[in-house]
Kinemage of the C-alpha trace (Angstrom):
@kinemage 1
@onewidth
@group {chain A} dominant
@subgroup {mainchain}
@vectorlist {calphas} color= white
{ca met a 1} P 129.298 86.777 -119.592
{ca ser a 2} L 128.933 89.775 -117.296
{ca gln a 3} L 131.199 92.770 -117.759
{ca pro a 4} L 133.591 93.690 -114.924
{ca asp a 5} L 132.656 96.606 -112.738
{ca pro a 6} L 133.998 99.908 -114.063
{ca met a 7} L 137.111 101.330 -112.458
{ca pro a 8} L 136.373 103.992 -109.855
{ca ala a 9} L 137.563 107.518 -110.514
{ca pro a 10} L 140.843 108.461 -108.821
{ca ala a 11} L 140.496 109.684 -105.254
{ca met a 12} L 139.974 113.350 -104.425
{ca gly a 13} L 139.690 114.507 -108.028
{ca glu a 14} L 143.162 113.307 -109.004
{ca pro a 15} L 143.911 113.048 -112.731
{ca tyr a 16} L 144.421 109.670 -114.351
{ca leu a 17} L 148.119 108.962 -114.885
{ca leu a 18} L 148.471 107.609 -118.434
{ca thr a 19} L 152.137 106.799 -117.908
{ca pro a 20} L 154.228 103.631 -117.526
{ca gly a 21} L 154.596 104.236 -113.762
{ca pro a 22} L 154.008 105.930 -111.439
{ca leu a 23} L 150.433 105.189 -112.340
{ca thr a 24} L 146.904 105.505 -111.033
{ca thr a 25} L 146.570 103.271 -107.989
{ca ala a 26} L 143.587 101.867 -106.115
{ca phe a 27} L 142.339 103.787 -103.097
{ca ser a 28} L 143.083 100.814 -100.844
{ca val a 29} L 146.723 100.893 -101.986
{ca lys a 30} L 146.979 104.523 -100.954
{ca gln a 31} L 145.157 103.749 -97.719
{ca ala a 32} L 147.678 101.042 -96.826
{ca met a 33} L 150.335 103.745 -96.392
{ca leu a 34} L 148.507 105.400 -93.487
{ca arg a 35} L 150.135 103.176 -90.857
{ca asp a 36} L 153.746 103.427 -89.698
{ca trp a 37} L 155.876 100.281 -89.496
{ca gly a 38} L 159.092 99.559 -87.610
{ca ser a 39} L 161.723 98.492 -90.106
{ca trp a 40} L 163.306 95.985 -87.688
{ca asp a 41} L 160.030 94.756 -86.213
{ca ala a 42} L 158.963 91.146 -86.661
{ca asp a 43} L 155.713 92.210 -88.331
{ca phe a 44} L 157.566 94.103 -91.039
{ca arg a 45} L 160.055 91.263 -91.517
{ca ala a 46} L 157.080 88.971 -92.104
{ca met a 47} L 155.693 91.462 -94.638
{ca thr a 48} L 158.973 91.427 -96.537
{ca lys a 49} L 159.104 87.624 -96.610
{ca ser a 50} L 155.498 87.367 -97.798
{ca met a 51} L 156.158 89.892 -100.546
{ca cys a 52} L 159.260 88.062 -101.782
{ca asp a 53} L 157.551 84.657 -101.743
{ca gln a 54} L 154.631 86.025 -103.764
{ca leu a 55} L 156.936 87.598 -106.349
{ca val a 56} L 158.884 84.379 -106.888
{ca ala a 57} L 155.562 82.607 -107.406
{ca leu a 58} L 154.464 85.263 -109.928
{ca ala a 59} L 157.582 84.454 -111.953
{ca gly a 60} L 156.523 80.793 -112.041
{ca ala a 61} L 159.747 79.956 -110.240
{ca pro a 62} L 160.412 77.099 -107.816
{ca gln a 63} L 161.168 78.577 -104.375
{ca asp a 64} L 164.237 76.360 -103.989
{ca glu a 65} L 165.748 77.558 -107.297
{ca phe a 66} L 164.969 81.295 -107.314
{ca val a 67} L 165.027 84.050 -104.725
{ca cys a 68} L 163.601 87.560 -104.674
{ca val a 69} L 165.697 90.423 -103.357
{ca pro a 70} L 164.006 93.817 -102.973
{ca met a 71} L 166.222 96.859 -103.484
{ca gln a 72} L 165.560 100.433 -102.401
{ca gly a 73} L 165.328 103.059 -105.145
{ca ser a 74} L 163.918 103.579 -108.612
{ca gly a 75} L 163.899 101.079 -111.442
{ca ser a 76} L 167.186 102.343 -112.854
{ca tyr a 77} L 168.852 101.838 -109.453
{ca cys a 78} L 167.690 98.245 -109.522
{ca val a 79} L 168.809 97.589 -113.102
{ca glu a 80} L 172.264 98.872 -112.206
{ca ala a 81} L 172.208 96.709 -109.071
{ca met a 82} L 171.368 93.622 -111.132
{ca leu a 83} L 174.062 94.328 -113.718
{ca gly a 84} L 176.721 95.191 -111.156
{ca thr a 85} L 175.982 92.107 -109.080
{ca met a 86} L 175.250 89.415 -111.637
{ca val a 87} L 178.006 90.295 -114.129
{ca pro a 88} L 181.546 89.581 -112.867
{ca arg a 89} L 184.117 92.308 -113.287
{ca asp a 90} L 185.818 90.395 -116.092
{ca gly a 91} L 182.507 89.587 -117.807
{ca lys a 92} L 181.172 91.066 -121.029
{ca val a 93} L 177.544 91.965 -121.747
{ca leu a 94} L 175.629 92.026 -125.021
{ca val a 95} L 173.111 94.854 -124.664
{ca leu a 96} L 169.974 94.595 -126.791
{ca ala a 97} L 168.613 98.099 -127.270
{ca asn a 98} L 165.664 99.477 -129.198
{ca gly a 99} L 165.006 102.577 -127.163
{ca ala a 100} L 166.087 104.641 -124.201
{ca tyr a 101} L 166.171 101.884 -121.584
{ca gly a 102} L 168.447 99.545 -123.502
{ca leu a 103} L 170.752 102.484 -124.079
{ca arg a 104} L 170.575 103.311 -120.365
{ca ala a 105} L 171.680 99.766 -119.527
{ca ala a 106} L 174.701 100.274 -121.782
{ca glu a 107} L 175.424 103.564 -120.042
{ca ala a 108} L 175.222 101.872 -116.638
{ca leu a 109} L 177.708 99.237 -117.778
{ca arg a 110} L 180.075 101.965 -118.931
{ca tyr a 111} L 179.830 103.695 -115.553
{ca ile a 112} L 180.512 100.514 -113.586
{ca gly a 113} L 183.349 99.395 -115.829
{ca arg a 114} L 181.884 96.274 -117.424
{ca ala a 115} L 182.861 95.427 -120.995
{ca his a 116} L 179.892 95.380 -123.317
{ca arg a 117} L 178.756 95.330 -126.918
{ca leu a 118} L 175.632 97.128 -128.099
{ca ile a 119} L 173.082 96.039 -130.688
{ca asp a 120} L 170.991 99.163 -131.292
{ca lys a 121} L 167.847 98.517 -133.327
{ca gly a 122} L 166.602 102.103 -133.217
{ca asp a 123} L 163.051 102.998 -132.224
{ca tyr a 124} L 160.926 100.765 -134.439
{ca met a 125} L 162.088 97.165 -134.416
{ca pro a 126} L 162.869 94.452 -131.831
{ca pro a 127} L 166.094 92.481 -131.501
{ca arg a 128} L 165.492 88.960 -132.813
{ca gly a 129} L 166.852 85.619 -131.730
{ca asp a 130} L 168.835 84.940 -134.885
{ca glu a 131} L 170.821 88.163 -134.694
{ca val a 132} L 171.461 87.621 -130.986
{ca gly a 133} L 172.747 84.164 -131.791
{ca ala a 134} L 174.984 85.522 -134.545
{ca ala a 135} L 176.444 88.149 -132.210
{ca leu a 136} L 177.189 85.530 -129.553
{ca asp a 137} L 178.779 83.216 -132.118
{ca ala a 138} L 180.984 86.064 -133.308
{ca asp a 139} L 182.212 87.030 -129.824
{ca pro a 140} L 182.967 84.183 -127.424
{ca ala a 141} L 184.023 86.711 -124.747
{ca ile a 142} L 180.368 87.667 -124.153
{ca thr a 143} L 179.165 86.096 -120.908
{ca his a 144} L 175.785 87.789 -120.428
{ca val a 145} L 172.963 89.311 -122.453
{ca ile a 146} L 170.540 91.950 -121.186
{ca ala a 147} L 167.156 92.332 -122.875
{ca ile a 148} L 164.417 94.873 -122.207
{ca his a 149} L 161.074 93.072 -121.939
{ca cys a 150} L 158.932 96.114 -122.775
{ca glu a 151} L 160.767 99.153 -124.150
{ca thr a 152} L 158.509 101.938 -122.961
{ca ser a 153} L 160.202 104.707 -124.934
{ca ser a 154} L 158.452 103.232 -127.989
{ca gly a 155} L 155.946 100.848 -126.387
{ca ile a 156} L 157.438 97.802 -128.100
{ca leu a 157} L 157.119 94.339 -126.537
{ca asn a 158} L 160.340 92.495 -127.250
{ca pro a 159} L 160.419 88.734 -128.031
{ca val a 160} L 162.238 87.583 -124.901
{ca ala a 161} L 161.307 83.913 -125.424
{ca glu a 162} L 163.217 83.614 -128.698
{ca ile a 163} L 166.071 85.705 -127.299
{ca ser a 164} L 166.249 83.337 -124.329
{ca glu a 165} L 166.443 80.319 -126.629
{ca ala a 166} L 169.348 81.830 -128.557
{ca val a 167} L 171.235 82.743 -125.396
{ca his a 168} L 170.704 79.455 -123.585
{ca ala a 169} L 171.602 77.374 -126.659
{ca arg a 170} L 175.030 79.018 -126.626
{ca gly a 171} L 175.679 78.591 -122.937
{ca arg a 172} L 175.440 82.289 -122.070
{ca lys a 173} L 173.395 83.984 -119.353
{ca leu a 174} L 170.330 86.169 -119.814
{ca leu a 175} L 169.291 89.105 -117.631
{ca ile a 176} L 165.828 90.596 -118.268
{ca asp a 177} L 164.733 94.140 -117.489
{ca ser a 178} L 161.009 93.552 -117.072
{ca met a 179} L 160.330 96.862 -115.340
{ca ser a 180} L 157.209 97.685 -117.308
{ca ala a 181} L 155.904 94.199 -118.092
{ca phe a 182} L 156.276 91.973 -115.033
{ca gly a 183} L 152.877 91.201 -113.563
{ca ala a 184} L 150.942 91.722 -116.794
{ca val a 185} L 152.957 89.859 -119.454
{ca asp a 186} L 153.818 86.205 -118.931
{ca leu a 187} L 157.424 85.665 -117.859
{ca asp a 188} L 157.525 82.108 -116.553
{ca val a 189} L 161.206 81.472 -115.837
{ca thr a 190} L 160.732 77.739 -116.168
{ca arg a 191} L 159.997 78.316 -119.868
{ca ile a 192} L 161.919 81.520 -120.579
{ca arg a 193} L 165.356 80.614 -119.289
{ca cys a 194} L 167.121 83.492 -117.565
{ca glu a 195} L 169.442 84.094 -114.632
{ca ala a 196} L 167.675 87.169 -113.252
{ca val a 197} L 164.655 89.407 -113.807
{ca val a 198} L 164.314 92.936 -112.449
{ca ser a 199} L 161.124 94.941 -112.011
{ca ser a 200} L 159.636 97.686 -109.865
{ca ala a 201} L 156.834 98.262 -107.374
{ca asn a 202} L 155.114 101.019 -109.329
{ca lys a 203} L 154.419 99.263 -112.617
{ca cys a 204} L 152.001 96.486 -113.566
{ca ile a 205} L 151.411 95.287 -110.026
{ca glu a 206} L 150.114 98.835 -109.409
{ca gly a 207} L 152.014 99.788 -106.292
{ca val a 208} L 153.755 103.090 -105.633
{ca pro a 209} L 157.394 104.127 -106.260
{ca gly a 210} L 160.123 103.374 -103.758
{ca phe a 211} L 161.735 100.019 -104.471
{ca gly a 212} L 162.353 97.409 -107.124
{ca phe a 213} L 163.192 93.725 -106.911
{ca val a 214} L 165.554 91.229 -108.501
{ca ile a 215} L 164.314 87.667 -108.950
{ca ala a 216} L 167.488 85.646 -109.419
{ca arg a 217} L 168.528 82.060 -109.845
{ca arg a 218} L 169.823 81.050 -106.415
{ca thr a 219} L 173.043 79.449 -107.683
{ca glu a 220} L 173.879 82.500 -109.802
{ca leu a 221} L 173.340 84.871 -106.896
{ca gln a 222} L 175.456 82.707 -104.611
{ca ala a 223} L 178.275 82.896 -107.170
{ca ala a 224} L 177.979 86.691 -107.406
{ca lys a 225} L 179.648 87.459 -104.079
{ca gly a 226} L 182.211 90.219 -104.491
{ca asn a 227} L 181.142 91.222 -108.003
{ca cys a 228} L 179.394 94.474 -107.150
{ca his a 229} L 180.969 97.885 -107.682
{ca ser a 230} L 178.738 99.486 -105.042
{ca leu a 231} L 178.035 99.068 -101.341
{ca ser a 232} L 174.364 99.993 -101.452
{ca leu a 233} L 173.546 98.355 -104.822
{ca asp a 234} L 174.971 94.924 -103.948
{ca val a 235} L 172.108 92.476 -104.470
{ca his a 236} L 174.118 89.572 -103.074
{ca ala a 237} L 174.882 91.425 -99.836
{ca gln a 238} L 171.235 92.465 -99.487
{ca trp a 239} L 170.147 88.847 -99.946
{ca val a 240} L 172.659 87.464 -97.442
{ca asn a 241} L 171.488 89.964 -94.845
{ca met a 242} L 167.838 89.091 -95.478
{ca val a 243} L 168.536 85.375 -95.127
{ca lys a 244} L 170.427 86.004 -91.888
{ca ser a 245} L 168.084 88.485 -90.220
{ca gly a 246} L 164.963 88.935 -92.341
{ca gln a 247} L 165.835 92.619 -92.595
{ca trp a 248} L 166.845 95.010 -95.350
{ca arg a 249} L 170.441 96.193 -94.879
{ca tyr a 250} L 169.486 99.863 -94.902
{ca thr a 251} L 166.266 101.755 -94.193
{ca pro a 252} L 163.461 100.173 -96.229
{ca pro a 253} L 160.511 102.106 -97.703
{ca thr a 254} L 158.109 100.636 -95.147
{ca his a 255} L 154.968 102.415 -96.325
{ca val a 256} L 155.674 101.465 -99.931
{ca val a 257} L 156.032 97.790 -98.968
{ca ala a 258} L 152.694 97.930 -97.142
{ca ala a 259} L 151.078 99.468 -100.220
{ca phe a 260} L 152.675 96.855 -102.456
{ca leu a 261} L 151.291 93.994 -100.402
{ca glu a 262} L 147.821 95.456 -100.896
{ca ala a 263} L 148.555 95.826 -104.615
{ca leu a 264} L 149.589 92.162 -104.737
{ca arg a 265} L 146.324 91.216 -103.045
{ca leu a 266} L 144.331 93.133 -105.666
{ca his a 267} L 146.443 91.602 -108.436
{ca arg a 268} L 145.658 88.114 -107.154
{ca glu a 269} L 141.970 88.967 -106.709
{ca glu a 270} L 141.745 90.234 -110.296
{ca gly a 271} L 143.039 86.922 -111.605
{ca gly a 272} L 146.804 87.310 -111.686
{ca val a 273} L 149.050 87.936 -114.646
{ca ala a 274} L 146.641 86.665 -117.302
{ca ala a 275} L 143.679 88.757 -116.147
{ca arg a 276} L 145.693 91.904 -115.611
{ca gly a 277} L 147.353 91.565 -118.997
{ca ala a 278} L 143.967 91.001 -120.636
{ca arg a 279} L 142.561 94.201 -119.100
{ca tyr a 280} L 145.570 96.188 -120.247
{ca ala a 281} L 145.294 94.683 -123.750
{ca arg a 282} L 141.630 95.740 -123.946
{ca asn a 283} L 142.639 99.232 -122.826
{ca arg a 284} L 145.248 99.358 -125.582
{ca asp a 285} L 142.888 98.125 -128.272
{ca val a 286} L 140.184 100.664 -127.397
{ca leu a 287} L 142.745 103.475 -127.261
{ca val a 288} L 144.462 102.581 -130.540
{ca ala a 289} L 141.194 102.145 -132.446
{ca gly a 290} L 139.853 105.442 -131.140
{ca met a 291} L 143.007 107.453 -131.775
{ca arg a 292} L 143.381 106.022 -135.284
{ca ala a 293} L 139.785 107.027 -135.966
{ca leu a 294} L 140.837 110.596 -135.111
{ca gly a 295} L 143.689 110.359 -137.634
{ca phe a 296} L 146.592 109.599 -135.254
{ca glu a 297} L 149.132 107.005 -136.307
{ca thr a 298} L 150.943 104.566 -133.998
{ca leu a 299} L 154.717 104.347 -134.182
{ca leu a 300} L 154.627 100.548 -134.251
{ca gln a 301} L 152.947 97.861 -136.287
{ca asp a 302} L 150.188 96.046 -134.424
{ca arg a 303} L 152.294 92.907 -133.859
{ca trp a 304} L 154.769 94.829 -131.680
{ca leu a 305} L 152.311 96.946 -129.692
{ca ser a 306} L 152.617 96.183 -125.991
{ca pro a 307} L 149.698 96.216 -123.540
{ca ile a 308} L 151.642 98.779 -121.509
{ca ile a 309} L 152.056 102.053 -123.396
{ca val a 310} L 151.455 103.242 -126.960
{ca thr a 311} L 153.540 105.774 -128.867
{ca phe a 312} L 151.788 108.043 -131.380
{ca phe a 313} L 153.363 110.342 -133.958
{ca cys a 314} L 152.676 114.006 -133.373
{ca pro a 315} L 150.394 115.459 -136.065
{ca ala a 316} L 151.998 117.407 -138.911
{ca asp a 317} L 149.334 120.135 -138.679
{ca pro a 318} L 151.138 123.395 -137.755
{ca asn a 319} L 148.470 124.151 -135.160
{ca phe a 320} L 149.498 121.111 -133.134
{ca ser a 321} L 151.809 121.713 -130.188
{ca phe a 322} L 152.514 118.866 -127.798
{ca ala a 323} L 152.953 121.261 -124.867
{ca arg a 324} L 149.516 122.731 -125.540
{ca phe a 325} L 147.993 119.288 -126.133
{ca tyr a 326} L 149.457 118.099 -122.814
{ca asp a 327} L 147.979 121.043 -120.907
{ca leu a 328} L 144.562 120.587 -122.491
{ca met a 329} L 144.522 116.860 -121.726
{ca lys a 330} L 145.590 117.562 -118.153
{ca ala a 331} L 142.765 120.070 -117.779
{ca arg a 332} L 140.404 117.237 -118.751
{ca gly a 333} L 141.858 114.926 -116.114
{ca phe a 334} L 144.496 112.969 -118.065
{ca ile a 335} L 148.275 113.134 -117.594
{ca ile a 336} L 149.951 111.807 -120.758
{ca tyr a 337} L 153.639 111.271 -121.479
{ca pro a 338} L 156.037 113.070 -123.828
{ca gly a 339} L 157.823 111.130 -126.537
{ca lys a 340} L 161.295 109.718 -126.026
{ca leu a 341} L 162.334 108.964 -129.591
{ca thr a 342} L 165.468 110.087 -131.347
{ca val a 343} L 164.112 110.503 -134.883
{ca val a 344} L 160.545 111.868 -134.864
{ca asp a 345} L 158.230 113.917 -132.648
{ca ser a 346} L 155.883 111.717 -130.674
{ca phe a 347} L 153.924 111.318 -127.471
{ca arg a 348} L 152.911 108.322 -125.392
{ca ile a 349} L 149.755 107.175 -123.646
{ca gly a 350} L 149.977 104.475 -121.002
{ca val a 351} L 147.235 101.886 -120.586
{ca ile a 352} L 148.289 100.392 -117.227
{ca gly a 353} L 147.128 101.168 -113.710
{ca gln a 354} L 143.577 101.473 -112.418
{ca leu a 355} L 142.140 102.054 -115.900
{ca asp a 356} L 139.530 100.245 -117.952
{ca glu a 357} L 137.923 100.467 -121.407
{ca glu a 358} L 135.532 103.221 -120.374
{ca val a 359} L 138.419 105.388 -119.175
{ca met a 360} L 140.187 104.859 -122.499
{ca arg a 361} L 137.066 105.940 -124.399
{ca arg a 362} L 137.083 109.111 -122.338
{ca val a 363} L 140.752 109.619 -123.236
{ca val a 364} L 139.924 109.432 -126.940
{ca ser a 365} L 137.008 111.832 -126.511
{ca ala a 366} L 139.264 114.257 -124.633
{ca ala a 367} L 141.880 114.041 -127.391
{ca gln a 368} L 139.236 114.872 -129.979
{ca asp a 369} L 138.121 117.904 -127.971
{ca cys a 370} L 141.716 119.069 -127.618
{ca leu a 371} L 142.325 118.876 -131.366
{ca thr a 372} L 139.212 120.937 -131.955
{ca glu a 373} L 140.244 123.541 -129.394
{ca met a 374} L 143.727 123.770 -130.957
{ca gly a 375} L 142.298 124.124 -134.458
{ca val a 376} L 144.026 120.975 -135.704
{ca ala a 377} L 142.326 119.879 -138.901
{ca ser a 378} L 144.216 116.591 -139.256
{ca ala a 379} L 146.030 114.388 -136.749
{ca ala a 380} L 148.009 112.660 -139.509
{ca pro a 381} L 151.787 112.554 -138.958
{ca pro a 382} L 154.371 114.056 -141.314
{ca ala a 383} L 154.885 112.004 -144.454
{ca ser a 384} L 158.598 111.923 -143.619
{ca ala a 385} L 157.888 110.095 -140.352
{ca leu a 386} L 155.911 107.397 -142.127
{ca ala a 387} L 158.576 107.102 -144.803
{ca glu a 388} L 161.273 106.673 -142.160
{ca arg a 389} L 159.245 103.971 -140.427
{ca ala a 390} L 158.732 102.146 -143.710
{ca arg a 391} L 162.460 102.346 -144.487
{ca leu a 392} L 163.476 100.916 -141.128
{ca glu a 393} L 160.848 98.167 -141.253
{ca ala a 394} L 161.882 97.075 -144.747
């Protein structure tokens, strides 16, 4: 079997973005933003409809049962929009958190005045179906559950299928934040029962920042009229306007939509969700093997490593400084990501975007050179970090 062509280097000497989005995009995606579009023009309305139809299809959803509503803003804007629209004002949400983005969902619920309960698993472990079921059994007031598909603060891929089974069996409603997984990790809503999924343009479909989208069960969205706390974040109102006129209610990010349509074309050409996820998984495996060979240790056990981003413990060697390591990696053409953990020092390396195995080998080689330049004799983490991981995994 022939090997795929290697990924081209970023345009104009740009560094590779080893982050969970924004990420390194194809040149043709960038090029698609060179034309101006009229936001009310029929051509742009057709672009919006095509985009939404393709996204519903990517979710494996019947067009008559699910709709896609794009929303201006960053991923967090869109998560808040989903929560504020889909959860009635007298509802109660079970928030499943094992990192910063689950905790941010809880914070959003506090801001918008929705009752909620938090299950916080810390940085190392996923929420499981049995404990979700127990929490729902213990609190009949809970109407909705929100789960993070891929928690990028740690890089953990959460078991949304078993969570969905527990929620659906008890007659509650599941909302999924699939910001960093949709498009590369299977999320067929005919098998993984949920009421809505939210994601963003600048993640695994490899577009650029500027909007997100909510893929919602049509009947649930119809019932959500009047729920929202916000004028501009009302997904139901945005949907009604799009059905009526084909237009976004307020100024859309026209260039970003054009870029996203090109990104969707490339996604389809690569082979869709399965092929993109397989490339990202190969990237992860090459990165993890190479970094472990240098002495680095991953935060997570292999079974929970996502094909999106990997968190590594910072070395215990006193010569290691993340700020210095970051600058040295950047000088070699790689932008990495700081850690976002509460307990230990860490950093993250993303494996999504226009990257392949050869790029990841170059990342490992650059990391080795950086350690040498810093005078780091060992990349092993502090014994206390490993002990804490072992305690929490026990």
